[in-house]
LUMFI-434426 format. One record per residue (C-alpha): residue number from 0; residue in three letters; chain; x, y, z. Coordinates in steps of 0.5 Angstrom, whole numbers, plus 500, padded with zeros to 3 digits. Last residue first. Layout:
@pos=NUM, code=ALA, unit=A, u=X, v=Y, w=Z
...
# end
This chain:
@pos=172, code=ARG, unit=A, u=133, v=405, w=777
@pos=171, code=SER, unit=A, u=133, v=413, w=776
@pos=170, code=ALA, unit=A, u=129, v=413, w=770
@pos=169, code=THR, unit=A, u=123, v=409, w=773
@pos=168, code=GLU, unit=A, u=123, v=413, w=779
@pos=167, code=THR, unit=A, u=123, v=420, w=775
@pos=166, code=TRP, unit=A, u=118, v=417, w=770
@pos=165, code=ALA, unit=A, u=113, v=415, w=776
@pos=164, code=GLU, unit=A, u=114, v=422, w=779
@pos=163, code=ALA, unit=A, u=112, v=425, w=773
@pos=162, code=ASP, unit=A, u=106, v=421, w=772
@pos=161, code=LEU, unit=A, u=104, v=423, w=779
@pos=160, code=ALA, unit=A, u=105, v=430, w=777
@pos=159, code=ALA, unit=A, u=101, v=430, w=771
@pos=158, code=VAL, unit=A, u=095, v=426, w=774
@pos=157, code=GLN, unit=A, u=095, v=432, w=779
@pos=156, code=MET, unit=A, u=095, v=437, w=773
@pos=155, code=ALA, unit=A, u=090, v=433, w=770
@pos=154, code=GLN, unit=A, u=085, v=433, w=776
@pos=153, code=GLU, unit=A, u=086, v=441, w=777
@pos=152, code=SER, unit=A, u=083, v=441, w=770
@pos=151, code=GLN, unit=A, u=088, v=443, w=764
@pos=150, code=TYR, unit=A, u=086, v=447, w=758
@pos=149, code=ILE, unit=A, u=085, v=444, w=751
@pos=148, code=PHE, unit=A, u=087, v=449, w=746
@pos=147, code=GLY, unit=A, u=084, v=450, w=739
@pos=146, code=TYR, unit=A, u=082, v=446, w=733
@pos=145, code=VAL, unit=A, u=089, v=448, w=729
@pos=144, code=PRO, unit=A, u=090, v=448, w=721
@pos=143, code=TYR, unit=A, u=097, v=448, w=719
@pos=142, code=VAL, unit=A, u=101, v=454, w=715
@pos=141, code=THR, unit=A, u=107, v=451, w=712
@pos=140, code=THR, unit=A, u=113, v=456, w=711
@pos=139, code=GLY, unit=A, u=117, v=454, w=717
@pos=138, code=VAL, unit=A, u=118, v=458, w=723
@pos=137, code=ASP, unit=A, u=126, v=459, w=723
@pos=136, code=GLY, unit=A, u=132, v=455, w=724
@pos=135, code=VAL, unit=A, u=131, v=451, w=717
@pos=134, code=PRO, unit=A, u=132, v=444, w=720
@pos=133, code=ASP, unit=A, u=129, v=446, w=727
@pos=132, code=TYR, unit=A, u=122, v=448, w=724
@pos=131, code=TRP, unit=A, u=119, v=453, w=728
@pos=130, code=VAL, unit=A, u=111, v=452, w=727
@pos=129, code=LYS, unit=A, u=106, v=457, w=723
@pos=128, code=VAL, unit=A, u=099, v=457, w=725
@pos=127, code=ARG, unit=A, u=092, v=457, w=723
@pos=126, code=SER, unit=A, u=085, v=457, w=727
@pos=125, code=TRP, unit=A, u=089, v=461, w=733
@pos=124, code=ASP, unit=A, u=083, v=466, w=733
@pos=123, code=GLY, unit=A, u=087, v=472, w=730
@pos=122, code=ALA, unit=A, u=081, v=473, w=725
@pos=121, code=GLU, unit=A, u=086, v=473, w=719
@pos=120, code=SER, unit=A, u=090, v=466, w=722
@pos=119, code=VAL, unit=A, u=097, v=467, w=722
@pos=118, code=ASP, unit=A, u=098, v=465, w=730
@pos=117, code=VAL, unit=A, u=105, v=464, w=731
@pos=116, code=VAL, unit=A, u=108, v=458, w=734
@pos=115, code=THR, unit=A, u=116, v=458, w=737
@pos=114, code=VAL, unit=A, u=119, v=452, w=740
@pos=113, code=ASP, unit=A, u=120, v=452, w=748
@pos=112, code=LYS, unit=A, u=123, v=445, w=748
@pos=111, code=GLU, unit=A, u=123, v=440, w=743
@pos=110, code=VAL, unit=A, u=123, v=432, w=744
@pos=109, code=GLN, unit=A, u=125, v=428, w=739
@pos=108, code=GLY, unit=A, u=121, v=422, w=735
@pos=107, code=ARG, unit=A, u=125, v=424, w=728
@pos=106, code=GLN, unit=A, u=132, v=423, w=728
@pos=105, code=GLY, unit=A, u=137, v=427, w=723
@pos=104, code=SER, unit=A, u=140, v=431, w=728
@pos=103, code=ILE, unit=A, u=134, v=433, w=730
@pos=102, code=PRO, unit=A, u=128, v=432, w=726
@pos=101, code=SER, unit=A, u=123, v=437, w=727
@pos=100, code=TRP, unit=A, u=116, v=435, w=730
@pos=99, code=ASN, unit=A, u=116, v=428, w=734
@pos=98, code=ALA, unit=A, u=115, v=431, w=741
@pos=97, code=HIS, unit=A, u=112, v=438, w=743
@pos=96, code=THR, unit=A, u=114, v=443, w=748
@pos=95, code=VAL, unit=A, u=110, v=450, w=746
@pos=94, code=GLN, unit=A, u=112, v=457, w=745
@pos=93, code=ILE, unit=A, u=107, v=462, w=744
@pos=92, code=ILE, unit=A, u=106, v=468, w=739
@pos=91, code=ARG, unit=A, u=099, v=472, w=737
@pos=90, code=ASP, unit=A, u=097, v=475, w=743
@pos=89, code=THR, unit=A, u=104, v=475, w=746
@pos=88, code=LEU, unit=A, u=109, v=471, w=749
@pos=87, code=VAL, unit=A, u=105, v=466, w=752
@pos=86, code=GLN, unit=A, u=109, v=460, w=755
@pos=85, code=THR, unit=A, u=110, v=453, w=756
@pos=84, code=VAL, unit=A, u=104, v=451, w=751
@pos=83, code=VAL, unit=A, u=104, v=443, w=750
@pos=82, code=ALA, unit=A, u=103, v=440, w=743
@pos=81, code=VAL, unit=A, u=099, v=436, w=739
@pos=80, code=HIS, unit=A, u=099, v=433, w=732
@pos=79, code=GLY, unit=A, u=094, v=431, w=727
@pos=78, code=LYS, unit=A, u=094, v=424, w=725
@pos=77, code=LYS, unit=A, u=095, v=425, w=717
@pos=76, code=MET, unit=A, u=101, v=430, w=718
@pos=75, code=SER, unit=A, u=103, v=429, w=711
@pos=74, code=ALA, unit=A, u=098, v=434, w=708
@pos=73, code=TYR, unit=A, u=094, v=436, w=714
@pos=72, code=PRO, unit=A, u=090, v=433, w=720
@pos=71, code=ARG, unit=A, u=088, v=438, w=725
@pos=70, code=PHE, unit=A, u=092, v=441, w=730
@pos=69, code=ALA, unit=A, u=091, v=441, w=738
@pos=68, code=LEU, unit=A, u=095, v=446, w=742
@pos=67, code=VAL, unit=A, u=095, v=443, w=749
@pos=66, code=ALA, unit=A, u=094, v=447, w=755
@pos=65, code=GLY, unit=A, u=099, v=448, w=760
@pos=64, code=ALA, unit=A, u=101, v=455, w=759
@pos=63, code=GLN, unit=A, u=095, v=459, w=756
@pos=62, code=PRO, unit=A, u=093, v=460, w=749
@pos=61, code=THR, unit=A, u=086, v=463, w=748
@pos=60, code=GLU, unit=A, u=082, v=459, w=742
@pos=59, code=GLY, unit=A, u=078, v=455, w=747
@pos=58, code=ARG, unit=A, u=077, v=448, w=750
@pos=57, code=GLU, unit=A, u=075, v=446, w=757
@pos=56, code=TYR, unit=A, u=076, v=439, w=759
@pos=55, code=LYS, unit=A, u=072, v=433, w=760
@pos=54, code=GLY, unit=A, u=065, v=435, w=756
@pos=53, code=SER, unit=A, u=069, v=435, w=749
@pos=52, code=ALA, unit=A, u=076, v=433, w=750
@pos=51, code=GLN, unit=A, u=075, v=427, w=746
@pos=50, code=ASP, unit=A, u=073, v=431, w=740
@pos=49, code=TRP, unit=A, u=079, v=435, w=740
@pos=48, code=TRP, unit=A, u=083, v=429, w=742
@pos=47, code=THR, unit=A, u=082, v=425, w=736
@pos=46, code=TRP, unit=A, u=087, v=429, w=731
@pos=45, code=ALA, unit=A, u=092, v=427, w=736
@pos=44, code=ASP, unit=A, u=091, v=419, w=735
@pos=43, code=GLY, unit=A, u=089, v=415, w=741
@pos=42, code=TYR, unit=A, u=088, v=417, w=748
@pos=41, code=LEU, unit=A, u=086, v=423, w=752
@pos=40, code=SER, unit=A, u=088, v=424, w=760
@pos=39, code=ILE, unit=A, u=091, v=431, w=760
@pos=38, code=GLY, unit=A, u=096, v=431, w=765
@pos=37, code=SER, unit=A, u=100, v=436, w=761
@pos=36, code=VAL, unit=A, u=107, v=433, w=760
@pos=35, code=LEU, unit=A, u=105, v=426, w=760
@pos=34, code=ARG, unit=A, u=099, v=427, w=755
@pos=33, code=ALA, unit=A, u=103, v=431, w=751
@pos=32, code=PHE, unit=A, u=109, v=426, w=750
@pos=31, code=PRO, unit=A, u=104, v=420, w=749
@pos=30, code=ALA, unit=A, u=100, v=424, w=744
@pos=29, code=CYS, unit=A, u=107, v=427, w=740
@pos=28, code=GLN, unit=A, u=110, v=420, w=739
@pos=27, code=TRP, unit=A, u=117, v=420, w=742
@pos=26, code=SER, unit=A, u=124, v=416, w=741
@pos=25, code=GLN, unit=A, u=130, v=415, w=745
@pos=24, code=ALA, unit=A, u=127, v=417, w=752
@pos=23, code=GLN, unit=A, u=132, v=421, w=756
@pos=22, code=ALA, unit=A, u=128, v=427, w=754
@pos=21, code=ALA, unit=A, u=122, v=425, w=757
@pos=20, code=VAL, unit=A, u=126, v=426, w=764
@pos=19, code=ALA, unit=A, u=128, v=433, w=763
@pos=18, code=PHE, unit=A, u=122, v=435, w=760
@pos=17, code=CYS, unit=A, u=117, v=432, w=765
@pos=16, code=SER, unit=A, u=121, v=437, w=770
@pos=15, code=SER, unit=A, u=120, v=443, w=765
@pos=14, code=ALA, unit=A, u=113, v=441, w=764
@pos=13, code=LEU, unit=A, u=111, v=441, w=771
@pos=12, code=ALA, unit=A, u=114, v=448, w=773
@pos=11, code=VAL, unit=A, u=110, v=451, w=767
@pos=10, code=ALA, unit=A, u=104, v=447, w=769
@pos=9, code=PHE, unit=A, u=105, v=449, w=776
@pos=8, code=ILE, unit=A, u=105, v=456, w=774
@pos=7, code=ALA, unit=A, u=099, v=456, w=769
@pos=6, code=ALA, unit=A, u=095, v=452, w=774
@pos=5, code=THR, unit=A, u=097, v=458, w=780
@pos=4, code=LEU, unit=A, u=095, v=463, w=775
@pos=3, code=ARG, unit=A, u=088, v=460, w=773
@pos=2, code=ARG, unit=A, u=087, v=459, w=780
@pos=1, code=LEU, unit=A, u=089, v=466, w=782
@pos=0, code=MET, unit=A, u=084, v=468, w=776
# end
């Protein structure tokens, strides 16, 4: 329990520091951003992360700070989506930090911090969600299918810390 709490606190602090560095970039895709912020070393399109995580990372239906929420492909979101959980507000509402969701000031590829995600699944199992959409200033009307959460390992947290340090050094040059 203490280990998970420590991991969650570390994840939130790391996400905040990575966010400041990452926000300086011009344009982000969700997968490289989620990898940087979470330290979860998975590659390729977001929809492939769930299967790639099998045997490497724990997966589940319960949100935790620092975990990656993996979306299934849906409609125009053919490559899926991944977002990093920054806060668990209730059993059905979380906040995530993610990239390339809402167009901000008319531009795609932007990073959004602490975006509301609501579990709208009948079973409360986080299989279907609604996500804050900046242009409408509310959670959108679209219901997105979700695989679940990919949880950070201690190794993932160490990778994220090293990546954040490298990005900070690069950004200060």
